[in-house]
N, C-alpha and C positions, 0 to 999 in steps of 0.2 A: 704440218701444223694446222691448227683449226682455230676458227673465229667463233666465240660461243653466243654472242648477242647479234642481233639483227643490226646491221649499219645502213643508215639512209643517207643519200647523198643527191642534193638538187643539182642537176646539169642545167645552167641557164641556157636559152636560146642563143646561139652563137651568131657570128658574121655570115651574111648570105652571099652566094654566088651561085649564078645560074639557077635560082629557085631553089637551092639546097642550103639549109643551115647547118653548121658544124661547129661544135665547141667540145672542150676537153678539159677534164678535170683530173688532177693526181690524186691517188690515195696512199698515204704513207702508213702502212700498217705498223701501229706502234706494239712494242714488245709485250705490254700487258695484255694484248688480245691472242697471243700465243699461248696454248695450254700445253705444248710439248716442244722443247728444245733440246736437241742432242748437242753435246760439246763439240766445239769444232774451233780449231785455229784459223780457218779460213773466212769465217763469218763472226761478226760480234753484234750484241744485242744491247741497245740501249733503251731508255724510256720512250724514245722517238723514232727509232728506226733499226733496221738491220743493215749492217755495212760489210761489204766484202774487205777482207784484211790483205788477202794475197792474190795476185793476178792468177786466174785460172778459169777454166771453162766448167760451168755449172748447167745442170740439167734442171730445168723448171718443169714441175708437173703440178698445174694448178687447177683446181675444180672449184667452180662457183656456182652456188644456186641464187638466182636473181630473179626479180621481177621489176617491169617498168611501167610507171603511169603517169598520169599528170599529177603535178604536186598537190592538189586537193584529194588525190586517191580515185580520182575517176578515170575511166578509158580514154584513150585519144583515138582519133580516127584516121590521122595522117600516118604515112609511111615512116618508120624510125628503124635506124640501124645502129647497133651497139658495136663498137670496136674496143678490144682490151689487149693490152700488152704490158709486159715488164718493161718499165721505162726509166730513164734517167730523172734526175729532179728537175730539169727544164721540160719534162713532157716527152723527149725524143726518145722513141722506142729503141731498146737495144739491138733489136733484130726484129722487122716486121714480119718475117716468115714465123717468128716464134709470137703468135697472137691468134685472135679469133675475130671473127666479123659474124654476127647474127641479126636476123631480123625477128625477135620474138613478137608474138601477138600480144597487144596491150592487156596487162593485168595476169597473163600466165607465168607461172613460175618455170624457169627453163635453167637447164644446166649449161654453163660455159666451160669448156676445156681448153687449156693451153698446155701443149707440152713440146719442148724442145731445148736446145743447147744454147747456151749464150756465152761468149767469151767476156768475161769480167776482168776490169782493171782494179788493182788495189785503191780503195776509197770509194768505189762505187755504192751508192745508197740503193735498195731494193724497194721499189715503188710499184704500183700498177696504174697505169694510165687507162682511162675510161673516155671514150669519144662517142658522142650521140650526134649522128647525122639524120635530119629531118627534112622533108619537104616543107616549104614555108607556109602552104596553106594549111591552116589549122595548126600552125606551130605553136608550142608552149614550152615553158621549163618542163623537164624531164625528171621526175622521182625515181631514182635507182635504188632498189632495197636489196641488199645483200644478206641473204639468209645463212649462208655458210660459205666458208673458205677453207678449203684443203689445199695447201701449199707445201709440196715436198722439194727441197734443195738438196741436190747431191753433187758432189765434185766427180768431173769426168775426166777421163784421159784423152 
């Protein structure tokens, strides 16, 4: 499935521990952002979310084209790491092994790839969790721009 319009999310500076600030935002991908949906009895789509209807293992293959900057569009000078996982509605990753951690240079467009199997229960809502970790020196909110989302969900045995 593919997202056709740039999505921008501001990740506020989070709580600080040992000189590192970490904060998480969830992105629920609404069905009107999907331009190709194959019929499935295992996943249903509503205006707000995609929901797993039968307990099963799903292969997630996610490709995102993203950029990180300060909210005013300028580049940041400090270290920042972006972590992304398919997650539950409370932000807990389904499986941290199915995710990615990258340290993109400020203002650069980079590809984020997530590929792996997740065991889902009936009623699971499919979301993406984005977490920004940064050193506190020079910290600021982070503007995350998503230019493209390709997300393939397929049942696995």
